[in-house]
C-alpha positions in Angstrom: -24.5 -35.6 47.3 -25.7 -38.2 44.8 -24.7 -41.8 45.4 -23.5 -42.1 41.8 -19.9 -43.1 41.4 -17.6 -42.2 38.5 -16.6 -45.3 36.6 -12.9 -45.1 36.0 -10.8 -46.9 33.4 -7.0 -47.0 33.3 -4.8 -46.7 30.3 -1.4 -48.3 30.9 -1.1 -51.0 33.6 2.2 -49.9 35.2 3.2 -49.4 38.8 1.6 -46.0 39.0 -1.6 -47.5 37.7 -1.6 -49.9 40.6 -1.2 -47.0 43.0 -4.2 -45.3 41.5 -6.2 -48.5 41.7 -5.6 -48.4 45.4 -6.7 -44.8 45.6 -9.9 -45.4 43.6 -10.7 -48.4 45.8 -10.4 -46.2 48.9 -12.4 -43.3 47.4 -16.0 -42.4 48.1 -17.0 -41.2 44.6 -15.2 -43.4 42.2 -14.9 -47.1 41.2 -12.4 -48.8 39.0 -14.4 -50.4 36.1 -11.7 -51.5 33.6 -8.1 -51.4 32.6 -6.9 -51.2 29.0 -3.8 -52.9 27.8 -2.3 -53.8 24.4 -1.6 -57.2 25.8 -4.5 -58.7 27.9 -2.3 -61.8 28.4 0.4 -59.9 30.1 1.6 -61.8 33.2 0.5 -60.4 36.6 -2.5 -58.4 35.3 -5.0 -60.5 37.2 -3.0 -60.2 40.4 -2.3 -56.5 40.1 -5.9 -55.6 39.2 -8.0 -58.3 40.8 -11.6 -58.4 39.6 -11.1 -55.6 37.1 -12.3 -56.0 33.6 -9.5 -56.1 31.1 -10.0 -54.3 27.7 -7.7 -54.9 24.7 -6.4 -51.7 23.3 -6.7 -48.1 24.5 -9.1 -47.1 21.8 -11.5 -49.8 22.9 -11.5 -48.3 26.4 -12.3 -44.8 25.1 -15.2 -46.3 23.1 -16.6 -48.2 26.1 -20.0 -46.7 27.1 -19.5 -48.0 30.6 -16.5 -45.8 31.3 -16.9 -42.2 32.4 -13.4 -41.2 33.1 -9.9 -42.4 32.2 -6.7 -42.3 34.2 -3.7 -42.1 31.8 -0.6 -43.8 33.0 1.3 -44.5 29.9 4.9 -43.0 29.4 5.2 -39.3 29.2 5.2 -39.2 25.4 1.7 -40.7 25.2 0.0 -38.3 27.6 -1.1 -35.6 25.2 -2.1 -38.1 22.5 -4.5 -40.1 24.8 -5.8 -37.1 26.7 -6.9 -35.5 23.4 -8.3 -38.7 22.1 -10.2 -39.1 25.4 -11.7 -35.6 24.9 -12.8 -36.5 21.4 -14.5 -39.6 22.8 -16.2 -37.5 25.5 -14.3 -39.0 28.4 -13.0 -37.1 31.4 -9.3 -37.6 32.1 -6.8 -37.6 35.0 -3.4 -37.6 33.5 -0.3 -38.7 35.4 2.3 -35.9 35.7 3.6 -34.4 33.6 0.3 -33.8 31.8 2.3 -33.4 28.6 5.9 -32.6 27.5 5.5 -28.8 27.3 3.1 -25.9 28.1 2.1 -25.8 24.4 1.1 -29.5 24.5 -0.8 -29.0 27.7 -2.6 -26.0 26.3 -3.7 -28.2 23.3 -5.0 -30.8 25.7 -7.0 -28.3 27.6 -8.3 -26.8 24.4 -9.7 -30.2 23.4 -11.4 -30.7 26.8 -12.8 -27.2 26.8 -14.5 -27.9 23.4 -15.7 -31.3 24.7 -16.8 -29.9 28.1 -15.0 -32.6 29.9 -12.8 -32.6 33.0 -9.0 -32.7 32.6 -6.6 -32.8 35.6 -2.9 -33.3 36.2 -2.2 -36.0 38.8 0.0 -34.4 41.4 -1.6 -36.5 44.0 0.2 -34.8 46.9 -1.7 -31.6 46.3 -5.0 -33.2 47.4 -3.7 -34.8 50.6 -5.0 -33.1 53.8 -1.4 -32.4 54.8 -1.2 -29.7 52.1 -4.2 -27.8 53.5 -2.6 -28.0 56.9 0.6 -26.6 55.6 -1.1 -23.8 53.7 -3.1 -22.9 56.8 0.2 -22.5 58.7 1.7 -20.3 56.1 -1.4 -18.1 55.9 -1.6 -17.8 59.7 1.9 -16.4 59.8 3.3 -19.4 61.8 6.8 -18.5 60.6 6.2 -14.9 59.7 6.8 -13.7 56.1 7.9 -16.4 53.7 11.3 -15.6 52.2 12.9 -18.7 50.8 11.8 -22.2 49.8 14.0 -25.3 49.3 12.4 -28.3 47.7 13.8 -31.4 46.2 12.6 -34.8 44.8 15.4 -37.2 43.7 16.3 -40.8 43.8 19.1 -42.9 42.2 18.5 -45.6 39.6 22.0 -46.8 40.3 23.3 -47.0 36.8 22.6 -45.4 33.4 20.2 -47.4 31.3 19.8 -45.7 28.0 16.6 -47.6 27.0 14.8 -47.1 30.2 12.0 -44.5 30.3 13.8 -42.5 32.9 16.8 -42.0 30.6 15.7 -42.4 27.0 15.4 -39.2 25.0 12.8 -40.9 22.8 10.7 -41.3 26.0 11.3 -37.8 27.4 13.4 -39.2 30.2 15.3 -37.4 32.9 14.4 -36.0 36.3 13.0 -32.6 35.2 9.8 -34.0 33.7 9.6 -37.1 35.9 10.0 -35.6 39.3 11.1 -31.9 38.8 7.4 -30.8 38.6 6.9 -31.7 42.2 9.2 -29.2 43.8 8.3 -26.6 41.2 4.6 -27.0 41.9 5.2 -26.8 45.6 7.3 -23.7 45.4 4.6 -22.0 43.3 1.9 -23.1 45.7 3.7 -21.7 48.8 4.6 -18.5 47.0 1.0 -18.1 46.0 -0.2 -18.7 49.6 2.1 -15.9 50.8 0.5 -13.6 48.2 -3.1 -14.8 49.0 -3.4 -16.6 45.7 -3.9 -20.3 44.8 -0.5 -20.3 43.2 2.1 -17.8 41.9 4.3 -18.0 38.7 7.9 -16.9 39.0 9.1 -13.8 37.3 12.5 -15.3 36.6 13.7 -18.9 36.2 17.4 -20.0 36.0 18.1 -23.7 35.6 20.9 -26.1 35.0 21.4 -29.8 34.8 24.0 -32.6 34.4 23.1 -34.4 31.1 23.9 -38.0 30.2 24.7 -39.6 26.9 21.0 -39.5 25.9 20.9 -35.8 26.5 18.5 -36.1 29.4 19.2 -34.9 32.9 20.6 -37.2 35.6 20.3 -34.4 38.2 19.2 -30.8 37.9 18.5 -27.6 39.9 16.8 -24.3 39.3 16.3 -21.0 41.1 12.8 -19.4 40.9 12.3 -15.7 41.8 8.8 -14.5 42.6 7.3 -11.0 42.5 7.1 -10.8 46.2 10.8 -11.4 46.6 10.5 -15.1 47.5 13.4 -17.2 46.1 12.9 -20.9 45.7 15.7 -23.4 45.1 14.4 -26.6 43.5 16.2 -29.8 42.6 15.5 -33.2 41.2 17.4 -36.3 40.2 17.1 -39.9 38.8 20.8 -40.6 39.7 21.1 -39.0 43.1 19.4 -39.7 46.4 18.3 -36.2 47.4 16.9 -35.6 50.9 13.4 -35.0 49.6 12.7 -32.5 52.4 10.6 -29.3 51.9 12.0 -26.3 53.7 10.1 -23.0 54.0 12.2 -20.2 55.6 10.3 -17.3 57.1 11.1 -14.1 59.0 10.4 -15.8 62.3 11.3 -19.4 61.8 11.1 -22.3 59.3 9.0 -25.3 58.4 10.4 -28.6 57.4 8.4 -31.4 55.9 10.2 -34.7 55.4 9.2 -37.0 52.5 6.5 -34.5 51.6 5.4 -36.1 48.3 4.1 -39.1 50.1 3.1 -37.3 53.4 6.0 -39.0 55.2 4.8 -42.4 54.1 4.5 -44.3 50.9 2.0 -44.8 48.0 -0.4 -46.6 50.3 -0.5 -44.4 53.4 1.0 -41.1 54.7 0.2 -39.9 58.2 1.8 -36.5 57.5 4.4 -34.7 59.5 5.2 -31.0 59.6 8.0 -29.6 61.8 7.8 -25.9 62.8 11.1 -24.7 64.0 11.3 -21.4 65.9 14.0 -20.1 68.2 15.7 -23.5 68.4 12.5 -25.3 69.4 10.6 -27.8 67.2 6.9 -28.3 67.2 5.6 -31.3 65.2 2.1 -31.5 63.8 0.4 -34.2 61.8 -3.0 -34.8 60.1 -2.7 -38.5 61.1 -4.4 -39.4 57.9 -4.7 -43.2 57.4 -6.5 -43.3 54.0 -4.7 -44.3 50.8 -2.5 -41.5 49.6 -4.1 -41.6 46.1 -7.7 -41.7 47.4 -7.9 -38.0 47.8 -6.9 -37.3 44.2 -9.4 -39.9 43.0 -12.1 -38.4 45.1 -11.3 -34.8 44.1 -11.4 -35.7 40.4 -14.6 -37.8 40.7 -16.3 -35.1 42.7 -15.4 -32.4 40.1 -16.8 -34.6 37.3 -20.0 -35.2 39.3 -20.4 -31.5 39.9 -19.9 -30.6 36.2 -16.5 -28.9 36.7 -13.7 -29.2 34.1 -10.8 -28.7 36.4 -9.6 -29.2 39.9 -10.3 -26.8 42.6 -7.3 -25.4 44.6 -5.1 -26.8 46.0 -5.5 -29.3 43.1 -3.8 -28.4 39.9 -6.2 -26.1 38.0 -5.6 -25.6 34.2 -3.8 -22.3 34.9 -1.7 -24.0 37.6 -0.6 -26.8 35.2 0.2 -24.4 32.5 2.3 -22.2 34.8 4.1 -25.2 36.1 4.9 -26.4 32.6 6.3 -23.0 31.6 8.8 -23.2 34.4 9.8 -26.7 33.4 10.1 -25.5 29.8 12.5 -22.8 30.8 14.5 -25.1 33.0 14.9 -27.5 30.1 15.9 -24.6 27.7 18.5 -23.4 30.2 19.9 -26.9 30.5 19.9 -27.5 26.7 17.4 -30.3 26.7 15.3 -31.1 23.6 14.0 -34.7 23.5 14.6 -36.6 20.3 10.9 -37.4 20.3 10.2 -33.6 19.9 12.4 -33.2 16.8 10.9 -33.0 13.3 12.6 -36.1 12.0 10.7 -38.1 14.6 7.5 -36.1 15.2 5.9 -36.9 11.8 2.3 -36.9 13.1 0.0 -34.5 14.8 0.0 -34.2 18.6 -2.7 -36.8 18.9 -0.6 -39.1 16.6 -2.5 -38.8 13.4 -1.3 -38.3 9.9 -1.8 -34.6 9.0 -5.3 -34.2 7.6 -6.4 -32.6 4.3 -5.9 -28.9 3.7 -9.7 -28.2 3.9 -11.8 -26.4 6.5 -13.4 -23.1 7.4 -10.8 -21.0 5.6 -11.8 -20.5 2.0 -9.3 -20.5 -0.9 -8.9 -17.7 -3.5 -6.9 -16.8 -6.6 -4.1 -14.3 -6.1 -2.8 -12.4 -9.2 0.5 -13.9 -10.2 0.2 -17.1 -8.1 -0.6 -20.3 -9.9 -1.8 -22.1 -6.7 -5.1 -21.5 -4.9 -4.3 -19.7 -1.7 -6.1 -19.4 1.7 -7.9 -16.2 2.5 -5.6 -15.6 5.5 -1.9 -16.2 6.1 -0.3 -17.4 9.3 2.5 -15.7 11.1 4.3 -17.9 13.7 7.5 -16.2 14.7 6.8 -16.6 18.4 7.6 -20.3 18.6 11.0 -21.5 19.8 10.8 -25.2 19.1 9.5 -27.5 16.4 7.2 -29.4 18.8 5.5 -26.2 20.0 5.1 -24.6 16.5 3.9 -27.7 14.8 0.8 -27.8 16.9 -0.4 -24.5 15.4 0.9 -25.2 11.9 -0.9 -28.5 11.8 -4.2 -26.9 13.0 -4.0 -24.0 10.5 -3.4 -26.5 7.7 -6.4 -28.6 8.7 -8.6 -25.5 8.9 -7.8 -24.8 5.3 -4.9 -22.4 5.7 -1.9 -22.8 3.3 -0.2 -19.4 3.3 2.7 -19.1 5.7 4.5 -15.8 6.5 8.2 -16.1 7.0 11.2 -13.6 6.8 14.9 -13.8 6.8 15.0 -11.7 10.0 12.3 -13.3 12.1 13.8 -15.0 15.1 17.3 -14.8 13.6 16.1 -17.2 10.9 14.3 -19.6 13.3 10.8 -19.0 11.8 12.2 -20.1 8.4 13.9 -23.1 9.9 10.7 -24.2 11.8 8.6 -24.0 8.6 11.3 -25.9 6.7 11.2 -28.7 9.3 7.4 -28.7 9.3 6.9 -28.8 5.6 9.5 -31.5 5.2 8.0 -33.7 7.9 4.5 -33.2 6.6 5.2 -33.4 2.9 3.1 -30.4 2.0 5.6 -28.1 0.2 3.9 -28.1 -3.2 0.5 -27.2 -1.8 1.8 -24.6 0.6 2.3 -20.9 -0.2 5.4 -19.6 1.4 6.0 -15.9 1.8 9.7 -14.9 2.0 11.1 -11.5 3.0 14.6 -10.1 2.9 16.7 -6.9 2.9 15.5 -5.5 6.2 17.0 -2.4 7.7 19.9 -1.6 7.7 20.8 -4.0 4.8 18.3 -2.7 2.3 20.4 -3.1 -0.9 19.8 -5.0 -4.2 22.8 -7.3 -3.8 21.5 -8.5 -0.4 18.4 -10.1 -1.9 20.1 -13.0 -3.6 22.4 -13.7 -0.7 19.7 -13.7 1.9 17.3 -15.7 -0.3 19.9 -18.4 -0.6 20.1 -18.7 3.1 16.3 -18.5 3.5 15.8 -21.4 1.0 18.3 -23.5 2.8 16.4 -22.9 6.1 13.1 -23.5 4.4 14.4 -26.8 2.9 13.0 -25.8 -0.5 14.3 -24.3 -3.8 11.8 -21.5 -4.1 9.4 -19.2 -2.4 5.9 -18.5 -3.7 5.7 -14.8 -2.7 8.6 -12.5 -2.0 8.9 -9.1 -0.5 11.6 -6.5 0.1 11.2 -6.1 3.8 11.9 -2.4 3.8 12.7 0.3 1.2 15.8 2.4 0.6 15.0 5.6 -1.2 18.7 6.3 -1.8 18.7 3.3 -4.2 17.0 3.6 -7.6 14.0 1.4 -7.6 15.0 -0.2 -10.8 17.9 -1.9 -9.1 15.5 -3.6 -6.7 13.2 -4.7 -9.6 16.2 -6.1 -11.5 17.4 -8.1 -8.5 13.9 -9.6 -7.9 13.3 -10.2 -11.6 16.6 -12.2 -11.7 15.2 -14.4 -8.9 12.0 -14.9 -10.9 13.9 -15.9 -14.0 16.1 -18.3 -11.8 12.9 -19.9 -10.5 13.6 -19.0 -6.9 10.5 -16.7 -6.8 7.5 -18.4 -8.5 4.8 -16.0 -7.7 4.2 -12.3 -7.1 6.8 -10.1 -5.5 6.9 -6.5 -4.3 7.6 -4.4 -1.2 6.8 -4.7 2.4 6.3 -1.2 3.9 6.6 0.5 0.5 4.7 3.6 -0.5 2.3 3.6 -3.4 4.5 6.2 -5.2 7.5 3.9 -4.9 5.4 0.9 -6.2 4.1 3.0 -9.1 7.7 3.8 -10.0 8.7 0.2 -9.8 5.8 -0.9 -12.0 6.6 1.7 -14.5 10.3 0.7 -14.6 9.3 -3.0 -15.2 6.9 -2.1 -18.0 9.5 0.1 -19.6 12.3 -2.5 -19.5 10.3 -5.7 -19.9 11.1 -7.0 -16.4 8.6 -8.8 -14.2 6.2 -6.3 -12.6 5.8 -6.1 -8.8 2.3 -7.3 -8.0 2.0 -7.4 -4.3 2.5 -5.4 -1.1 2.8 -6.3 2.5 1.7 -3.1 4.3 -0.4 -2.6 7.4 -4.1 -2.5 6.6 -6.8 -2.5 9.2 -10.1 -1.0 10.1 -8.2 1.3 12.4 -5.7 3.5 10.6 -2.1 3.4 11.8 -1.3 7.0 13.0 2.3 6.5 13.9 4.6 3.7 12.6 4.7 0.7 15.0 8.3 0.2 14.0 10.7 2.4 12.1 10.1 2.3 8.4 6.5 0.9 8.6 3.9 2.0 6.1 0.1 1.8 6.3 -2.3 1.3 3.4 -5.3 2.2 5.5 -5.6 5.8 4.3 -8.4 6.5 1.8 -6.0 7.4 -1.0 -3.9 4.3 -0.5 -6.9 2.1 -0.4 -8.3 3.6 -3.6 -4.9 3.0 -5.2 -5.1 -0.7 -4.2 -8.5 -0.9 -5.8 -7.5 0.8 -9.0 -4.3 -1.2 -9.4 -5.8 -4.5 -8.0 -2.5 -5.1 -6.2 -2.7 -7.8 -3.5 -1.9 -6.6 0.0 -0.8 -9.1 2.6 -1.8 -7.0 5.7 0.2 -7.3 8.9 -1.4 -6.1 12.2 -4.7 -6.6 10.4 -6.6 -6.5 13.6 -4.8 -3.4 14.9 -2.9 -5.2 17.6 -5.6 -5.3 20.3 -7.3 -2.0 19.5 -10.6 -3.8 19.0 -10.4 -5.7 22.2 -10.9 -4.7 25.9 -7.2 -3.7 26.0 -8.2 -0.4 24.4 -10.6 2.3 25.4 -10.9 6.0 25.6 -10.1 5.8 29.4 -7.3 3.1 29.0 -4.0 4.8 28.4 -1.5 2.4 30.1 -0.5 0.7 26.8 2.0 3.1 25.1 1.9 1.4 21.8 -1.9 1.4 21.5 -2.2 5.0 22.5 0.6 6.2 20.1 -0.4 4.1 17.1 -4.2 4.0 17.1 -5.8 6.5 19.5 -7.7 9.3 17.7 -11.4 10.2 17.3 -11.7 8.6 13.8 -10.4 5.2 15.0 -12.5 5.2 18.2 -15.5 6.0 16.0 -14.7 2.9 13.9 -14.2 0.9 17.1 -17.6 2.0 18.4 -19.3 0.9 15.1 -17.5 -2.4 15.2 -18.8 -3.0 18.7 -22.3 -2.0 17.7 -22.3 -4.3 14.7 -20.7 -7.2 16.6 -23.6 -7.0 19.2 -26.1 -7.1 16.4 -24.7 -10.2 14.7 -23.5 -12.1 17.9 -19.8 -11.7 17.4 -16.9 -9.8 19.0 -15.5 -6.6 17.6 -12.2 -8.3 16.7 -14.1 -10.6 14.4 -15.7 -7.6 12.7 -12.3 -6.0 12.3 -10.8 -9.0 10.6 -14.0 -9.5 8.4 -13.5 -5.9 7.3 -10.0 -6.6 5.9 -11.3 -9.7 4.1 -14.2 -7.7 2.5 -12.2 -5.3 0.4 -12.6 -4.6 -3.3 -8.9 -5.4 -3.9 -7.1 -8.7 -3.2 -6.7 -8.5 0.6 -4.9 -11.2 2.6 -4.7 -10.5 6.3 -1.8 -12.0 8.3 -2.9 -13.5 11.6 -0.5 -14.4 14.4 -2.3 -16.6 17.0 0.0 -18.3 19.6 -2.6 -20.8 20.8 -5.3 -23.0 19.3 -8.0 -21.1 21.1 -6.7 -17.9 19.5 -6.6 -19.5 16.0 -10.2 -20.7 16.3 -11.4 -17.4 17.6 -9.8 -15.5 14.7 -11.5 -17.8 12.2 -14.9 -16.8 13.5 -14.5 -13.8 11.1 -15.4 -16.2 8.3 -18.9 -16.4 9.7 -19.3 -12.7 8.9 -20.0 -11.5 5.3 -19.9 -7.8 5.3 -21.7 -5.9 2.5 -20.1 -3.0 0.7 -22.6 -0.8 2.6 -21.5 -2.2 5.9 -17.8 -1.7 5.0 -18.5 2.0 4.3 -20.5 2.4 7.4 -17.7 0.9 9.5 -15.3 3.4 8.0 -17.7 6.3 8.8 
C-alpha cells in the first residue's frame, strides 16, 4: 500500500467534527489538513482543532487544492447542498448521517458523485468498528440459530423542549428519526441481510409512529420492519427519552445482546466492544478489546476507498445502495408519523437542492413550435406523477427545466390531484409560469361528460396556482355523447382564457377527431389541434388501461401526417420493451407480454438493437429518437423518477434519425 495519505478538510466545526478529528488523527491513511468555518475567530477553535489550518468559508475549502476529501458536519439541512458542491469541485466526501433528508436527496448526491467519479459515503461510524464484523460472524455461524426478531434502539433525553435547537426545529429537520433513528434501522437491515447471506436487506413492510412536538418533529418514535425472510425488527429512537440503547437479536437457539452498541460499549474516543451470547440461561461474553479511536476505522475505510479509486464503502460500511435503502425506511417512517419538515415545503425551498437560484431554461432539449401554441415548447414533456412530496419532485422538475424542458404533463386524476398541486407549488416558488407549458387533462372515466370539463378545470387551476393551462385534453372519450358537446365545452374555456393553446382528446380515435374538427369548422368553434395517444416504435397490441388508444398503426400515423395534428405521446418508449426487461424468452412480465409481444414488434426491437450498436447508444435511446423523428408534430412524454434516468433519456437527442432509418426501423 502506498504511503500517501488523504488530506481531509472539515466543513462545520461542531462536536461531531471534533470526534472525527480524533478519528483521523488515529487513522493510518488520513490526515486532517484544514477546517472550514464561516467565523475563523470563533472562540475555542484553536483548542478544539490544535495545529489545524482554519479556512474562512466552505466554498474556500472546496476550492483548496491541498484538500482531497471533505467531512461534512453541518446541520442536516446542509448535507445535500455541500455534498453536491463538493462533487462539482472534484472533492471526495464523507457526510455525517443522515447523508440527506430523504432518499431522493441522497440519490441526487450520489448522481453528482457518480458523474464526478468521486467517493461519497454516509458516516455511520459504528459500521466500520471491528465489533460489527465479530457480530456478523456470530450470526453467520449460527451462534443463536436462525435469526427471528431484532430489537434496536437509540435514544437520549434533552430534558426540555427547545424549539430553536437543531434537535427540535422543523426548519433544521429536527427530531429523533433523522438524528438517531437511522442507527437502529441500519443495524436491523444489516442483521437481516446477514441472515440472508447479503450485505444488507431492505424490509418489505414498514409501519411507523411517533410522538410529535409543537414543531411537528418527533420527540420519540418507533417502527416495525418486516423482512422477506420473516424477520421482524422493532426499532425506536428518541431525543426526549433515555432508551436502553441495547441491540437484541433473538434466534431459534438463543439471543445476542449488545449494550451501548453505537459506541462499542464505550464513547466517542474508545470502545472495547462487548457482545453477550445468551443460550439456555447461560451468558458468554466476547469482546474485540479494541483500543483505537472509535472514529478511526471510519476515517481509514473512507481514506482507503479513495486511495483505491472506489466511489463507495465496502460492506459493512454504508454502500450507496445501503444508504438509499436506509433512507427509504426513514422516509416511510416519517410519512406514517405525519412529519414533513418546514424546510422541505415550497414556501421555504425556493432554491435548487444545492442552494442555487433555478438556472435558465436552456440545455440539451431543443425548443420547437407547436401549432396553436404561442410559446416555444421543448421537444419532450415531463410526466411526474410518482412523487409524493414537493421536496422530492422539485429535484427532477429543477433538473428538467435546466436541461431545456418546459412542457409539464398534469391531469386532474393523477395522484388524486397531487401532481397538479406539486406543479403549482413548484412554478410558484420558481417564478416560471409564463415560460412553462402546462398540459391539463380532465373528464376521465367514468366522468366523461361535457359539464365535467369546466368543474374539474376550475379545481385544476386552483391546484396549479394559475388561471390557465397551455394545452388541454379530454382524458377519455364517451361515444354516447355527441362530439359537438365536448367541442362546445372546450371552446367555451378557450374563449374564457382558461385554455390558451391547443386542445383535443387523450385516447381519442382519428374518426372521432375528424368528427370534432368538422363540427368546429361547421359551427365556427375552435378546432381541436392536438392528441395525447400512445405512439411508439412498438405498436400497442392491447390497451394498457381501459379506454386507451394507440396512434402507432400505419393508418393513424398517416392521418397525423396528413392533418399535422400534434401528438403528445404517452408510453413513448413502450414501457421497457426496448430494455433488457423484454425478450422472446422473457414472459414473466404480464403487461409487456400482453401489450407488446408479437413478431412485428420484436423485429423492430431487433433493428433498434442493431442500430444502437452501430451508433454507440442503447435501444431505448433509438426508440425515443424514433418518436422525435416523425413527419408530424410529435412530443413524447417521458417519466423519469431519478436524475440518472432523466439524463439517460436525453441521450436520444444525440441521435438524428433520417427518414430512411425511420422506415427501416419500422420494417
